[in-house]
C-alpha positions as CSV (number, residue, x, y, z in Angstrom):
1,M,140.1,118.6,86.2
2,F,137.7,116.3,87.9
3,S,135.1,117.2,90.6
4,K,132.2,115.6,92.4
5,V,129.1,117.3,93.8
6,F,126.0,115.6,95.3
7,S,122.4,115.9,94.4
8,A,119.4,113.6,94.6
9,L,116.7,112.0,92.4
10,V,113.1,111.9,93.5
11,N,111.8,108.3,93.4
12,G,108.2,108.2,94.5
13,I,108.2,110.0,97.8
14,D,111.7,109.0,98.6
15,A,115.0,110.3,97.1
16,D,118.2,108.5,95.9
17,I,121.5,110.2,96.1
18,V,123.1,111.2,92.7
19,E,126.8,111.9,92.2
20,V,127.2,114.7,89.7
21,E,130.7,114.1,88.3
22,T,132.3,116.9,86.2
23,D,135.5,116.7,84.1
24,I,137.0,119.6,82.1
25,S,139.8,118.4,79.8
26,S,142.7,120.7,78.8
27,V,143.0,118.9,75.4
28,G,140.5,118.9,72.6
29,L,137.9,121.1,70.9
30,P,135.1,122.8,72.9
31,S,132.2,120.4,73.7
32,F,129.6,119.8,76.4
33,S,128.4,116.3,76.8
34,M,126.2,114.8,79.5
35,V,125.8,111.1,80.3
36,G,124.0,109.1,82.9
37,L,120.5,108.6,81.4
38,A,119.5,112.3,81.6
39,E,116.0,113.0,80.3
40,T,115.0,116.1,78.3
41,A,114.8,118.6,81.2
42,V,118.1,117.5,82.6
43,R,119.8,117.6,79.2
44,E,118.5,121.2,78.6
45,S,120.4,122.2,81.8
46,R,123.5,122.5,79.5
47,D,122.0,125.6,77.9
48,R,120.7,127.1,81.2
49,V,123.9,126.5,83.1
50,K,126.1,127.9,80.2
51,A,124.0,131.1,79.9
52,A,123.8,131.6,83.6
53,M,127.5,131.2,84.2
54,K,128.4,133.5,81.3
55,N,126.0,136.2,82.5
56,I,127.8,136.3,85.9
57,G,131.2,136.5,84.3
58,I,132.3,132.8,84.4
59,N,133.3,131.4,81.0
60,I,134.9,127.9,81.0
61,F,133.4,126.5,77.9
62,S,136.4,126.7,75.6
63,H,137.4,123.1,76.7
64,P,135.8,119.7,76.4
65,I,133.3,119.2,79.2
66,T,131.8,115.9,80.4
67,I,129.1,115.6,83.0
68,N,128.2,112.2,84.4
69,L,125.1,111.6,86.6
70,A,125.8,108.5,88.7
71,P,124.5,105.8,89.1
72,A,124.4,105.9,85.3
73,D,121.8,103.1,84.9
74,I,118.9,105.1,86.6
75,K,116.9,107.7,84.6
76,K,117.4,111.2,85.8
77,E,114.5,113.7,85.8
78,G,114.0,117.3,86.9
79,T,115.5,120.7,86.6
80,H,117.0,120.7,90.1
81,F,120.2,119.3,88.7
82,D,121.1,122.7,87.3
83,L,122.7,124.0,90.5
84,P,124.9,120.9,91.3
85,I,126.1,120.8,87.6
86,A,127.0,124.5,87.8
87,I,128.9,124.0,91.1
88,G,130.7,121.1,89.6
89,L,131.8,123.1,86.6
90,V,133.2,125.9,88.7
91,C,135.1,123.4,90.8
92,S,136.5,121.6,87.7
93,G,137.4,125.0,86.2
94,G,139.7,125.7,89.2
95,M,137.7,128.7,90.4
96,L,136.5,127.0,93.6
97,K,138.0,124.7,96.0
98,D,136.5,121.3,96.7
99,V,132.9,121.5,98.0
100,P,132.4,120.0,101.4
101,K,131.2,116.4,101.1
102,D,128.4,117.0,103.6
103,C,126.6,119.4,101.3
104,L,123.9,118.4,98.8
105,F,122.6,120.8,96.1
106,A,119.3,121.1,94.3
107,G,117.8,124.0,92.3
108,E,117.0,125.4,88.9
109,L,119.0,128.2,87.3
110,S,117.6,131.1,85.3
111,L,119.6,132.5,82.4
112,D,120.7,135.5,84.5
113,G,122.1,133.4,87.3
114,G,119.1,133.5,89.6
115,L,117.7,130.4,91.4
116,R,114.1,129.2,90.8
117,G,112.2,126.8,93.1
118,V,111.6,123.2,92.0
119,T,109.2,120.4,92.9
120,G,110.1,117.5,95.2
121,I,112.3,119.3,97.6
122,L,110.8,117.7,100.7
123,P,111.6,114.2,99.6
124,I,115.1,115.4,98.6
125,A,115.6,116.9,102.1
126,A,114.5,113.7,103.8
127,G,116.7,111.6,101.5
128,A,119.7,113.9,102.2
129,K,119.2,113.6,105.9
130,K,118.9,109.8,105.7
131,A,122.1,109.6,103.6
132,G,124.1,111.5,106.3
133,F,124.4,114.9,104.7
134,S,124.4,117.8,107.2
135,K,123.7,120.7,104.7
136,L,121.2,121.2,101.9
137,I,121.5,124.2,99.5
138,V,118.3,125.1,97.7
139,P,116.6,128.1,96.1
140,S,115.1,130.6,98.6
141,D,111.6,129.6,97.3
142,N,112.2,126.1,98.6
143,A,113.8,126.9,101.9
144,D,110.6,126.7,104.0
145,E,109.6,123.4,102.4
146,A,113.1,121.8,103.0
147,A,113.2,123.1,106.6
148,V,110.2,120.9,107.5
149,I,112.7,118.0,107.8
150,D,114.5,118.2,111.2
151,G,118.1,117.2,111.5
152,I,119.6,118.9,108.4
153,D,120.7,122.5,108.0
154,V,118.9,124.2,105.1
155,F,120.4,127.2,103.3
156,G,118.3,129.1,100.8
157,F,119.7,131.5,98.1
158,D,118.3,133.8,95.5
159,D,121.1,133.5,93.0
160,F,124.1,131.4,91.9
161,S,126.7,134.0,93.0
162,S,125.4,133.9,96.6
163,V,125.9,130.1,96.6
164,L,129.5,130.5,95.4
165,K,130.2,133.1,98.1
166,F,128.7,130.7,100.7
167,I,131.0,127.9,99.6
168,T,134.1,130.2,99.4
169,D,133.4,131.4,103.0
170,G,133.5,127.8,104.2
171,C,129.8,127.1,104.2
172,A,129.3,129.1,107.3
173,G,126.1,130.9,108.2
174,A,122.8,130.7,109.9
175,A,120.6,127.9,108.6
176,H,117.0,128.6,107.6
177,V,114.6,128.1,110.6
178,L,110.9,127.1,110.4
179,D,108.5,126.7,113.3
180,R,107.0,123.4,112.2
181,E,104.7,123.0,115.2
182,K,103.2,126.4,114.8
183,I,102.5,125.9,111.1
184,F,101.2,122.4,111.7
185,N,98.8,123.7,114.3
186,N,97.6,126.6,112.1
187,N,97.0,124.2,109.2
188,S,95.1,121.7,111.3
189,I,91.9,123.8,111.6
190,Y,88.8,122.6,109.7
191,G,86.3,125.0,108.3
192,V,83.3,122.6,108.7
193,D,81.8,120.7,111.6
194,F,79.5,117.7,111.9
195,S,77.0,119.8,113.9
196,D,76.0,121.2,110.6
197,V,74.4,117.9,109.7
198,K,70.8,117.6,111.0
199,G,69.0,114.3,111.2
200,Q,70.6,111.5,109.1
201,F,71.3,109.4,112.1
202,A,72.1,106.2,110.2
203,A,74.5,108.0,107.9
204,R,76.2,109.8,110.8
205,R,76.6,106.5,112.6
206,C,78.1,104.9,109.6
207,A,80.5,107.8,109.2
208,E,81.6,107.4,112.8
209,I,82.2,103.6,112.4
210,A,84.1,104.3,109.2
211,A,86.4,106.8,110.9
212,A,86.8,104.6,113.9
213,G,88.1,101.6,112.0
214,M,89.2,103.3,108.7
215,H,86.5,101.5,106.8
216,N,85.4,102.4,103.3
217,L,81.9,103.8,103.0
218,F,79.2,103.9,100.3
219,M,76.2,106.2,100.6
220,L,73.1,105.9,98.4
221,G,70.5,108.6,98.3
222,S,68.6,111.2,96.3
223,P,70.2,114.6,95.3
224,G,70.3,117.0,98.2
225,S,69.9,114.4,100.9
226,G,73.3,115.3,102.5
227,K,75.7,112.7,101.1
228,T,78.4,115.3,100.1
229,M,77.8,117.3,103.3
230,I,78.5,114.2,105.5
231,A,81.5,113.1,103.4
232,R,83.2,116.5,103.7
233,R,82.9,116.3,107.5
234,I,84.4,112.9,107.9
235,P,88.0,114.2,108.2
236,T,86.9,116.4,111.1
237,I,86.0,113.3,113.2
238,M,89.2,111.4,112.4
239,P,92.1,111.6,114.9
240,A,94.4,114.5,114.4
241,M,97.3,113.9,112.0
242,T,100.6,113.0,113.5
243,L,103.7,114.9,112.3
244,E,104.9,111.8,110.5
245,E,101.6,111.5,108.6
246,A,101.7,115.2,107.8
247,I,105.2,114.9,106.4
248,E,104.3,111.8,104.3
249,T,101.2,113.6,102.9
250,T,103.2,116.7,102.2
251,K,105.9,114.7,100.4
252,I,103.3,113.4,98.0
253,H,101.9,116.8,97.3
254,S,105.5,118.1,96.8
255,V,106.2,115.5,94.2
256,A,102.9,116.4,92.5
257,G,104.1,120.0,92.3
258,L,101.4,121.3,94.8
259,I,103.9,122.5,97.5
260,R,106.2,125.5,97.1
261,S,106.5,126.4,100.8
262,G,106.9,124.6,104.1
263,R,104.0,126.7,105.2
264,D,101.8,124.4,103.1
265,L,102.7,121.5,105.5
266,A,99.6,119.3,105.7
267,G,98.0,119.8,109.1
268,S,94.5,118.6,108.4
269,R,93.6,115.3,106.7
270,P,93.3,115.6,103.0
271,F,89.9,115.5,101.3
272,L,90.1,114.8,97.6
273,A,87.0,114.8,95.4
274,P,87.9,114.1,91.8
275,H,85.2,114.7,89.1
276,H,83.4,111.7,87.7
277,T,85.0,112.4,84.3
278,S,88.5,111.7,85.7
279,S,90.7,109.3,83.8
280,N,92.6,106.3,85.1
281,I,95.8,108.3,85.1
282,A,94.2,111.2,87.1
283,L,92.9,108.8,89.7
284,I,95.8,106.3,90.0
285,G,98.7,108.4,88.7
286,G,101.0,108.1,85.7
287,T,102.1,110.2,82.7
288,S,105.6,109.8,81.4
289,K,106.9,111.3,84.7
290,A,105.0,108.8,86.9
291,T,103.3,111.5,88.9
292,P,101.0,110.6,91.9
293,G,97.3,110.5,91.3
294,Q,94.3,111.3,93.5
295,V,94.5,108.0,95.4
296,S,98.0,108.9,96.6
297,M,97.3,112.6,97.3
298,A,94.4,111.5,99.5
299,S,96.7,109.3,101.6
300,N,96.0,109.6,105.3
301,G,92.7,111.2,104.5
302,V,89.5,110.7,102.5
303,L,89.0,110.1,98.8
304,F,85.4,111.1,98.0
305,L,83.9,109.8,94.7
306,D,80.6,111.6,94.2
307,E,78.3,110.4,91.4
308,F,80.0,107.0,91.9
309,L,78.0,105.3,89.2
310,E,78.9,108.0,86.6
311,F,82.6,107.1,86.7
312,N,83.9,105.0,83.9
313,R,83.8,101.4,85.0
314,S,87.4,100.8,83.9
315,V,88.4,103.8,86.2
316,L,86.6,102.3,89.2
317,E,88.2,98.9,88.6
318,T,91.6,100.4,89.0
319,L,90.7,101.2,92.6
320,R,90.6,97.5,93.6
321,Q,94.4,97.1,93.9
322,P,95.1,100.2,96.0
323,L,92.1,99.4,98.2
324,E,93.7,96.1,99.1
325,D,97.4,96.9,99.1
326,R,97.3,100.5,100.4
327,H,99.9,101.6,97.8
328,V,99.9,101.9,94.1
329,T,102.8,101.0,91.7
330,I,103.2,102.9,88.5
331,A,105.4,101.3,85.8
332,R,107.0,103.3,83.0
333,A,109.8,102.5,80.6
334,G,112.9,102.1,82.6
335,R,111.2,103.1,85.9
336,T,108.8,101.8,88.5
337,V,107.5,104.1,91.2
338,T,105.5,103.2,94.3
339,Y,103.3,105.7,96.1
340,P,101.3,105.4,99.3
341,A,97.5,105.0,98.8
342,N,96.5,104.8,102.5
343,F,93.1,106.5,102.1
344,M,89.6,106.0,103.2
345,L,87.2,105.6,100.3
346,V,83.9,107.4,100.6
347,A,81.6,107.0,97.6
348,A,78.1,108.4,97.0
349,A,75.5,107.7,94.3
350,N,71.9,108.3,93.3
351,P,69.5,105.3,93.6
352,C,68.4,105.7,89.9
353,P,69.2,107.8,86.8
354,C,66.8,110.6,87.8
355,G,67.9,110.3,91.4
356,Y,64.5,110.2,93.1
357,L,63.7,106.5,93.6
358,G,62.2,106.2,97.1
359,D,62.2,109.9,97.6
360,K,59.3,111.1,99.8
361,Q,58.9,114.4,98.0
362,R,59.5,113.7,94.3
363,E,58.3,110.9,92.1
364,C,60.8,108.7,90.3
365,K,60.3,108.6,86.5
366,C,62.7,105.8,85.7
367,T,61.6,102.5,84.3
368,A,62.5,99.2,86.0
369,S,64.9,98.4,83.2
370,Q,66.6,101.8,83.5
371,I,67.0,101.3,87.2
372,Q,68.4,97.8,86.8
373,K,70.9,99.0,84.1
374,Y,72.0,101.9,86.3
375,R,72.5,99.7,89.4
376,G,74.3,97.2,87.2
377,R,77.2,99.6,87.0
378,L,78.0,98.7,90.6
379,S,80.9,96.2,90.3
380,G,80.4,93.3,92.7
381,P,84.1,92.9,93.4
382,L,84.5,96.6,94.0
383,M,81.5,96.8,96.3
384,D,82.8,93.8,98.2
385,R,85.8,96.0,99.2
386,I,83.6,98.7,100.6
387,D,82.8,97.8,104.2
388,L,79.7,100.0,105.0
389,H,76.7,100.7,102.8
390,V,74.0,103.1,103.9
391,E,70.9,104.7,102.4
392,V,70.6,108.5,103.0
393,A,67.0,109.6,102.8
394,S,66.1,113.2,102.0
395,V,64.8,115.3,104.9
396,D,61.6,117.4,104.6
397,I,62.3,121.1,104.7
398,S,59.7,121.7,107.4
399,E,61.2,119.0,109.5
400,L,64.7,120.3,108.9
401,S,64.0,123.7,110.2
402,A,62.7,122.3,113.5
403,M,65.7,120.0,114.1
404,N,68.4,120.8,116.5
405,D,72.0,121.0,115.4
406,G,73.7,117.6,115.2
407,E,76.4,116.3,117.5
408,S,79.7,118.3,117.1
409,S,82.8,116.9,115.4
410,D,84.7,117.1,118.7
411,A,82.2,114.9,120.5
412,V,82.3,112.3,117.8
413,R,86.0,112.5,117.4
414,S,86.5,111.7,121.1
415,R,84.8,108.3,120.7
416,V,86.7,107.7,117.5
417,V,90.0,108.4,119.2
418,K,89.2,106.0,122.0
419,A,88.5,103.3,119.4
420,H,91.8,104.1,117.6
421,E,93.7,103.8,121.0
422,I,92.1,100.3,121.5
423,Q,93.3,99.3,118.0
424,K,96.7,100.7,118.6
425,K,97.2,98.4,121.6
426,R,95.6,95.5,119.7
427,F,98.0,95.8,116.8
428,H,101.1,97.1,118.7
429,S,103.2,94.2,117.4
430,S,102.1,94.4,113.7
431,K,101.8,96.9,110.9
432,T,98.0,96.5,110.6
433,G,97.0,99.6,112.5
434,Y,93.2,99.5,112.0
435,N,90.5,96.9,112.1
436,S,89.7,97.3,108.4
437,R,93.2,96.2,107.5
438,M,93.3,93.0,109.6
439,T,94.8,89.9,108.0
440,E,92.9,86.6,107.9
441,K,95.0,85.4,110.8
442,E,94.2,88.5,112.8
443,V,90.5,88.2,112.0
444,K,90.5,84.7,113.5
445,K,92.3,86.0,116.6
446,F,90.5,89.2,117.3
447,C,87.0,88.7,115.8
448,V,85.9,85.7,117.9
449,T,82.1,85.6,118.5
450,D,79.8,83.5,120.5
451,A,77.7,80.7,118.9
452,A,74.5,82.7,118.7
453,S,76.3,85.6,116.9
454,L,78.0,83.3,114.5
455,K,74.7,81.6,113.7
456,I,73.2,85.0,112.8
457,L,76.1,85.9,110.5
458,E,76.2,82.5,108.8
459,T,72.4,82.6,108.2
460,A,72.6,86.1,106.6
461,A,75.6,85.1,104.5
462,R,73.7,82.1,103.0
463,K,70.5,84.0,102.5
464,Y,72.1,86.9,100.7
465,S,74.8,84.8,98.9
466,M,77.6,86.8,100.4
467,S,81.2,86.3,99.3
468,A,83.9,85.3,101.7
469,R,85.3,88.8,101.5
470,A,81.9,90.3,102.5
471,Y,81.7,87.9,105.4
472,T,85.1,89.0,106.6
473,K,84.2,92.7,106.1
474,I,81.2,92.2,108.4
475,L,83.4,90.7,111.1
476,K,85.9,93.6,110.9
477,T,83.1,96.1,111.0
478,S,81.6,94.3,114.0
479,R,85.0,94.5,115.8
480,T,85.0,98.3,115.3
481,I,81.4,98.6,116.5
482,A,82.4,96.6,119.6
483,D,85.4,98.9,120.1
484,L,83.1,102.0,120.0
485,D,81.0,100.2,122.6
486,S,84.2,99.5,124.7
487,S,83.4,95.8,124.5
488,D,86.2,93.2,124.4
489,E,83.7,90.7,122.9
490,I,81.8,90.9,119.7
491,R,78.1,90.4,120.6
492,S,75.0,89.7,118.6
493,K,74.0,93.4,118.6
494,H,77.4,94.3,117.0
495,I,76.9,91.7,114.3
496,L,73.4,92.8,113.6
497,E,74.4,96.4,113.2
498,A,77.3,95.5,110.9
499,L,74.9,93.4,108.8
500,Q,72.4,96.2,108.3
501,Y,75.2,98.2,106.7
502,R,75.9,95.5,104.1
503,L,72.5,94.7,102.7
504,I,71.8,97.8,100.6
505,Q,73.1,96.3,97.4
506,E,70.9,93.2,97.6
């Protein structure tokens, strides 16, 4: 007897519908075959499903059984196919009437018939809604996460027997409810504030410009000068996440296996700070399962690379593509996955191997050749893609204790939000969104300067041998500075300020 049950396959942060076709023949020796490009975890479901069903008193394995996961030309991964396979077997065995076609199933079975939570439920819920399904049946552990998606009824169960009873009763019952707004608001509270940063006016200003136009930022300074402190507070001055951004970020974290509950819905902008020993795969993503890396998990937030010059150069070079394209594509045998990489890069480094070049309190012990070799690790093409460069000088302890608290995150954020509103109106008819992501055509349209300002920029570009990309970056940064100044025009002072944040590497 033939039956069909629906599930889904996670593909990046989206999901494709999979038809789980089951056939139990009345003729032939007992067998259990599975087709449809099932990988190891899916093939192992045969043993989990068989043991689970036998342990709750269902034994239909004395006949030839064939499971097909369609479309058959796409590789299937994940343990969440256990539940739809088991439902299909019960239907084909004649112990259950046809399952309503508006139901989609996902969940892992334990050997005693219980249901375990799985990863990637949020993309599955979004995919089910998009495909027109009205009900999603998942393990109780995943019910909160799935209920983040509005417009589809989510039902969570602890065991397989409860699912069978739910279907027998006509799929009637109260859907799982989650107060998304309350959770979103509770998770949008930051534990740090920019008022903690004393002094460092140039670095604070750079951070504000970076947040206002979503520009990448590079800070150079001795240990203890406040680079990490400033970087950790940049998310607090960025505009609050929208619900759409929160769901996109949570999807990525769900695929990475970091989400088990809808109460983990991202409310604050992510801040990722991978160690400088991280590999290419850890940063960009990969492994045989094509899991997302740090650049994707930092999407809609900040990726902070401390000890920037200590990272392996090949690792840093992999950043060039996601910095330009705002997404990263991971290719594996028979599968290509694309993840968002819509992050702001904030990098920090010491000025020399010992870290104290130019420090007022400690003497640098590095030789000129050591400093040159150390600075030589800065890749020109990569630094070209970083809009703002600033030196962060250490502050004397005696001066620090006498300083007042810095400006609060709320005060800075209010100016940043105004700049974002200006950009929203400017790019209302395109997908650009922010000044840092303007196309060449948009730069010509929105970054018009007067003759005097243009002369300043061209003179600086020739003197410091700037690339065409660096020249364009300065114009984009000038546009953001003008927006913060509520100016429709880019003036000389805006160009000059943008220039001083590009000359650190020279």
